MILUM-517864 format. One record per residue (C-alpha): residue number from 1; residue in one letter; x negated, y, z negated. Coordinates in Angstrom, 2 decimals. Layout:
BEGIN
+-----+----+---------+---------+---------+
!   i ! aa !       x !       y !       z !
+-----+----+---------+---------+---------+
! NUM !  A !       X !       Y !       Z !
...
+-----+----+---------+---------+---------+
//
This chain:
BEGIN
+-----+----+---------+---------+---------+
!   i ! aa !       x !       y !       z !
+-----+----+---------+---------+---------+
!   1 !  X !    0.59 !    1.32 !  -21.02 !
!   2 !  X !   -1.31 !    2.21 !  -18.13 !
!   3 !  X !   -1.08 !   -0.24 !  -15.08 !
!   4 !  X !   -4.13 !    0.15 !  -12.23 !
!   5 !  X !   -4.90 !   -1.31 !   -8.90 !
!   6 !  X !   -7.35 !   -1.98 !   -6.98 !
!   7 !  X !   -8.12 !    0.78 !   -4.95 !
!   8 !  X !   -8.26 !   -1.46 !   -1.44 !
!   9 !  X !   -4.99 !   -3.10 !   -2.27 !
!  10 !  X !   -3.38 !    0.27 !   -3.51 !
!  11 !  X !   -4.90 !    1.63 !   -0.36 !
!  12 !  X !   -2.85 !   -0.94 !    1.99 !
!  13 !  X !    0.49 !   -0.28 !   -0.20 !
!  14 !  X !    0.36 !    3.55 !    0.20 !
!  15 !  X !   -0.86 !    3.19 !    4.19 !
!  16 !  X !    2.57 !    0.57 !    4.72 !
!  17 !  X !    5.15 !    3.21 !    2.69 !
!  18 !  X !    3.90 !    6.18 !    4.87 !
!  19 !  X !    3.60 !    4.52 !    8.09 !
!  20 !  X !    7.24 !    3.21 !    7.95 !
!  21 !  X !    8.40 !    7.28 !    8.56 !
!  22 !  X !    5.24 !    9.11 !    9.84 !
!  23 !  X !    2.55 !    8.59 !   12.79 !
!  24 !  X !    0.15 !   11.33 !   10.96 !
!  25 !  X !   -2.42 !    9.09 !    9.41 !
!  26 !  X !   -5.06 !   11.44 !    8.82 !
!  27 !  X !   -4.92 !   11.14 !    5.09 !
!  28 !  X !   -5.95 !    7.98 !    5.64 !
!  29 !  X !   -9.06 !    8.42 !    6.09 !
!  30 !  X !  -11.39 !    5.86 !    4.52 !
!  31 !  X !  -14.11 !    7.77 !    4.34 !
!  32 !  X !  -11.90 !   10.56 !    2.82 !
!  33 !  X !   -9.05 !    8.61 !    0.78 !
!  34 !  X !   -9.40 !    8.71 !   -3.01 !
!  35 !  X !   -7.35 !    7.18 !   -5.99 !
!  36 !  X !   -8.17 !    8.69 !   -8.88 !
!  37 !  X !   -8.05 !    5.88 !  -11.42 !
!  38 !  X !  -10.58 !    7.35 !  -13.78 !
!  39 !  X !   -8.79 !   10.74 !  -13.77 !
!  40 !  X !   -5.63 !    9.55 !  -14.90 !
!  41 !  X !   -6.83 !    7.30 !  -17.34 !
!  42 !  X !   -8.62 !    9.79 !  -18.97 !
!  43 !  X !   -5.68 !   12.03 !  -19.03 !
!  44 !  X !   -3.83 !    9.22 !  -20.66 !
!  45 !  X !   -6.70 !    8.60 !  -23.42 !
!  46 !  X !   -6.64 !   11.78 !  -24.00 !
!  47 !  X !   -3.02 !   11.86 !  -25.57 !
!  48 !  X !   -2.78 !    8.25 !  -26.39 !
!  49 !  X !   -5.89 !    7.81 !  -27.90 !
!  50 !  X !   -6.84 !    4.33 !  -28.93 !
!  51 !  X !   -3.14 !    3.04 !  -28.72 !
!  52 !  X !   -3.41 !    3.17 !  -24.70 !
!  53 !  X !   -3.22 !   -0.03 !  -22.97 !
!  54 !  X !   -4.72 !   -0.56 !  -19.63 !
!  55 !  X !   -3.65 !   -3.33 !  -17.87 !
!  56 !  X !   -4.90 !   -4.71 !  -14.13 !
!  57 !  X !   -1.77 !   -4.16 !  -11.30 !
!  58 !  X !   -2.63 !   -7.54 !   -9.30 !
!  59 !  X !   -0.36 !  -10.52 !   -9.61 !
!  60 !  X !   -2.74 !  -13.38 !  -10.65 !
!  61 !  X !   -3.83 !  -11.23 !  -13.99 !
!  62 !  X !   -0.18 !  -10.62 !  -14.86 !
!  63 !  X !    1.98 !  -12.31 !  -16.88 !
!  64 !  X !    3.73 !  -14.78 !  -14.80 !
!  65 !  X !    2.69 !  -12.84 !  -11.63 !
!  66 !  X !    5.10 !  -10.30 !  -12.60 !
!  67 !  X !    4.42 !   -6.70 !  -13.96 !
!  68 !  X !    7.52 !   -6.42 !  -15.50 !
!  69 !  X !    7.26 !   -9.63 !  -17.60 !
!  70 !  X !    3.39 !   -8.46 !  -18.41 !
!  71 !  X !    4.63 !   -5.13 !  -19.83 !
!  72 !  X !    7.32 !   -6.98 !  -21.78 !
!  73 !  X !    4.59 !   -9.06 !  -23.36 !
!  74 !  X !    2.35 !   -6.03 !  -23.69 !
!  75 !  X !    4.91 !   -4.37 !  -25.94 !
!  76 !  X !    6.22 !   -7.55 !  -27.77 !
!  77 !  X !    2.22 !   -7.97 !  -28.87 !
!  78 !  X !    2.57 !   -4.64 !  -29.96 !
!  79 !  X !    5.32 !   -4.66 !  -32.08 !
!  80 !  X !    4.68 !   -8.48 !  -33.33 !
!  81 !  X !    8.14 !   -9.04 !  -32.03 !
!  82 !  X !    9.36 !  -11.72 !  -29.58 !
!  83 !  X !   13.10 !  -10.84 !  -29.92 !
!  84 !  X !   13.73 !   -7.55 !  -28.07 !
!  85 !  X !   13.78 !   -8.88 !  -24.58 !
!  86 !  X !   15.79 !  -12.11 !  -24.95 !
!  87 !  X !   19.20 !  -10.64 !  -23.63 !
!  88 !  X !   17.67 !   -9.15 !  -20.54 !
!  89 !  X !   18.49 !  -10.87 !  -17.28 !
!  90 !  X !   15.83 !  -12.28 !  -15.15 !
!  91 !  X !   15.65 !   -9.94 !  -12.28 !
!  92 !  X !   15.37 !  -11.25 !   -8.47 !
!  93 !  X !   13.07 !  -10.43 !   -6.03 !
!  94 !  X !   13.98 !   -7.63 !   -4.02 !
!  95 !  X !   10.64 !   -5.79 !   -2.50 !
!  96 !  X !    9.75 !   -7.51 !    0.60 !
!  97 !  X !    6.94 !   -6.25 !    2.01 !
!  98 !  X !    6.87 !   -5.09 !    5.88 !
!  99 !  X !    5.27 !   -6.85 !    8.39 !
! 100 !  X !    2.24 !   -5.70 !   11.03 !
! 101 !  X !    4.54 !   -5.99 !   13.88 !
! 102 !  X !    7.12 !   -3.36 !   12.36 !
! 103 !  X !    4.53 !   -1.45 !   11.72 !
! 104 !  X !    3.18 !   -0.97 !   14.96 !
! 105 !  X !    6.84 !   -0.98 !   16.85 !
! 106 !  X !    7.54 !    1.77 !   14.32 !
! 107 !  X !    4.56 !    3.57 !   15.09 !
! 108 !  X !    5.08 !    3.53 !   18.74 !
! 109 !  X !    8.34 !    4.72 !   19.04 !
! 110 !  X !    7.86 !    7.44 !   16.98 !
! 111 !  X !    4.83 !    8.24 !   18.61 !
! 112 !  X !    6.86 !    8.32 !   22.42 !
! 113 !  X !    9.98 !   10.06 !   20.62 !
! 114 !  X !    9.24 !   13.34 !   20.86 !
! 115 !  X !   12.18 !   13.99 !   18.03 !
! 116 !  X !   10.39 !   12.27 !   15.90 !
! 117 !  X !    6.71 !   14.55 !   16.37 !
! 118 !  X !    8.01 !   16.25 !   13.32 !
! 119 !  X !    8.58 !   13.83 !   11.05 !
! 120 !  X !    8.65 !   15.71 !    7.96 !
! 121 !  X !   11.60 !   17.35 !    8.67 !
! 122 !  X !   14.80 !   16.14 !    6.55 !
! 123 !  X !   16.84 !   15.05 !    9.64 !
! 124 !  X !   14.13 !   13.19 !   11.43 !
! 125 !  X !   13.30 !   11.81 !    8.17 !
! 126 !  X !   17.07 !   10.42 !    8.06 !
! 127 !  X !   17.28 !    8.75 !   10.96 !
! 128 !  X !   13.75 !    7.45 !   10.74 !
! 129 !  X !   14.91 !    5.60 !    7.54 !
! 130 !  X !   17.83 !    4.65 !    8.81 !
! 131 !  X !   15.95 !    2.93 !   12.06 !
! 132 !  X !   13.40 !    1.26 !    9.85 !
! 133 !  X !   16.39 !   -0.32 !    7.58 !
! 134 !  X !   18.00 !   -1.70 !   10.74 !
! 135 !  X !   14.63 !   -2.29 !   11.95 !
! 136 !  X !   13.77 !   -4.95 !    9.16 !
! 137 !  X !   17.30 !   -6.88 !    9.54 !
! 138 !  X !   15.46 !   -7.89 !   12.61 !
! 139 !  X !   12.88 !   -9.90 !   11.02 !
! 140 !  X !   13.52 !  -13.15 !    8.62 !
! 141 !  X !   11.09 !  -13.64 !    6.46 !
! 142 !  X !    9.35 !  -16.50 !    7.72 !
! 143 !  X !    8.40 !  -14.88 !   11.10 !
! 144 !  X !    5.71 !  -11.86 !   11.85 !
! 145 !  X !    2.60 !  -11.97 !    9.94 !
! 146 !  X !    1.49 !   -9.85 !    7.00 !
! 147 !  X !   -0.30 !   -6.71 !    6.98 !
! 148 !  X !   -4.45 !   -6.64 !    6.74 !
! 149 !  X !   -6.40 !   -3.61 !    6.37 !
! 150 !  X !   -9.17 !   -4.14 !    8.51 !
! 151 !  X !  -12.56 !   -4.85 !    6.59 !
! 152 !  X !  -14.41 !   -2.30 !    7.67 !
! 153 !  X !  -11.47 !   -0.06 !    6.43 !
! 154 !  X !  -11.31 !   -1.89 !    3.06 !
! 155 !  X !  -14.92 !   -2.13 !    2.70 !
! 156 !  X !  -15.51 !    1.62 !    2.91 !
! 157 !  X !  -12.60 !    2.07 !    0.34 !
! 158 !  X !  -13.97 !    0.39 !   -1.93 !
! 159 !  X !  -17.55 !    1.31 !   -1.52 !
! 160 !  X !  -16.06 !    4.95 !   -2.66 !
! 161 !  X !  -14.21 !    3.91 !   -5.82 !
! 162 !  X !  -17.70 !    1.61 !   -6.52 !
! 163 !  X !  -18.41 !    4.38 !   -9.88 !
! 164 !  X !  -14.98 !    3.97 !  -11.05 !
! 165 !  X !  -14.47 !    0.60 !  -11.13 !
! 166 !  X !  -17.61 !   -0.12 !  -12.91 !
! 167 !  X !  -16.28 !    1.99 !  -15.35 !
! 168 !  X !  -13.48 !    0.40 !  -15.47 !
! 169 !  X !  -15.08 !   -2.59 !  -16.06 !
! 170 !  X !  -17.04 !   -0.93 !  -18.86 !
! 171 !  X !  -14.39 !    1.20 !  -20.78 !
! 172 !  X !  -11.87 !   -1.17 !  -20.52 !
! 173 !  X !  -13.38 !   -4.90 !  -19.36 !
! 174 !  X !  -11.13 !   -4.92 !  -16.42 !
! 175 !  X !  -12.24 !   -6.48 !  -13.39 !
! 176 !  X !  -10.31 !   -6.87 !  -10.24 !
! 177 !  X !  -10.71 !  -10.72 !   -8.32 !
! 178 !  X !  -12.22 !  -11.07 !   -4.97 !
! 179 !  X !  -13.52 !   -7.78 !   -4.65 !
! 180 !  X !  -16.81 !   -8.09 !   -3.19 !
! 181 !  X !  -19.72 !   -5.19 !   -3.46 !
! 182 !  X !  -20.33 !   -3.98 !   -0.41 !
! 183 !  X !  -22.65 !   -1.32 !    0.72 !
! 184 !  X !  -21.73 !    2.10 !    1.96 !
! 185 !  X !  -24.41 !    1.81 !    4.90 !
! 186 !  X !  -22.53 !   -1.83 !    5.97 !
! 187 !  X !  -19.45 !   -0.07 !    6.13 !
! 188 !  X !  -20.35 !    3.01 !    7.73 !
! 189 !  X !  -22.64 !    0.87 !   10.51 !
! 190 !  X !  -18.20 !   -0.28 !   11.44 !
! 191 !  X !  -17.05 !    2.48 !   11.09 !
! 192 !  X !  -14.58 !    3.51 !   14.22 !
! 193 !  X !  -13.36 !    6.32 !   15.80 !
! 194 !  X !  -10.69 !    6.95 !   12.91 !
! 195 !  X !  -13.73 !    8.61 !   10.46 !
! 196 !  X !  -14.22 !   11.80 !   12.78 !
! 197 !  X !  -11.63 !   14.50 !   12.25 !
! 198 !  X !  -11.13 !   15.27 !   16.07 !
! 199 !  X !   -9.54 !   11.66 !   15.83 !
! 200 !  X !   -6.69 !   11.21 !   14.15 !
! 201 !  X !   -6.20 !    7.60 !   13.17 !
! 202 !  X !   -3.96 !    4.77 !   14.91 !
! 203 !  X !   -2.06 !    2.53 !   12.71 !
! 204 !  X !   -4.37 !   -0.57 !   14.75 !
! 205 !  X !   -7.52 !    1.35 !   13.61 !
! 206 !  X !   -6.58 !    0.59 !   10.23 !
! 207 !  X !   -4.78 !   -2.74 !    9.90 !
! 208 !  X !   -5.46 !   -5.97 !   11.58 !
! 209 !  X !   -3.22 !   -6.34 !   15.04 !
! 210 !  X !   -0.24 !   -8.29 !   15.13 !
! 211 !  X !   -0.14 !  -12.08 !   15.63 !
! 212 !  X !    3.48 !  -12.61 !   16.62 !
! 213 !  X !    3.23 !  -10.78 !   20.34 !
! 214 !  X !    6.64 !  -11.99 !   21.35 !
! 215 !  X !    8.05 !  -10.43 !   17.91 !
! 216 !  X !    6.56 !   -7.23 !   18.29 !
! 217 !  X !    7.74 !   -7.10 !   22.22 !
! 218 !  X !   11.41 !   -7.76 !   20.90 !
! 219 !  X !   11.01 !   -5.24 !   17.72 !
! 220 !  X !    9.98 !   -2.83 !   20.67 !
! 221 !  X !   12.46 !   -3.04 !   22.65 !
! 222 !  X !   14.72 !   -2.79 !   19.98 !
! 223 !  X !   13.61 !    0.13 !   18.62 !
! 224 !  X !   13.96 !    1.90 !   22.53 !
! 225 !  X !   17.71 !    0.42 !   22.79 !
! 226 !  X !   18.60 !    1.91 !   18.57 !
! 227 !  X !   16.48 !    5.33 !   18.71 !
! 228 !  X !   18.76 !    8.09 !   19.16 !
! 229 !  X !   17.85 !   10.21 !   22.05 !
! 230 !  X !   17.79 !   13.85 !   22.28 !
! 231 !  X !   18.53 !   15.59 !   26.22 !
+-----+----+---------+---------+---------+
//
């Protein structure tokens, strides 16, 4: 069973995960970022043939809105049984999405702290991970604003993947909800400085600005106090 994501959704998720620990966002230039969904599915199909089941990783199209339950249902259907999962406990939701306030605050402390300049180093990565974990405890589930990729960024990402999405619909009958067709020219008209190789992207070029400025200020103060210092 191969699950595929809508490119704009995957872009936002990957950006969120990467930007927690690194300020180097050049790989997320929406005019070059690529999700090789067709190549991956064709590779799987070359091995599994007609046994390959392709499903959209989209909550509104998953059984009970859960990829685990969807997977169970697909397996039960393929095996013509409904008993193999009955003894498994229901898992609680454990994956909390970050807020835009957290990402912006973390990006600023990394940019302003020299010791994080090479965030790929193991020591720096461990320190950043601890810092991020501590930062997350400062945000309740009811505070902060959701991370929303800027419309012009989504337009560019989706335009680059238009052929792959058309192939996906023709080959497997899969379409993603809420994805309007936007021309590359419209997206290009709205491009900002992140599209230039000489100007590396900032997180605020790629996502909508945080809405809760008080929370953002509090998180920045917290990080300034908690970030390790090297004299």
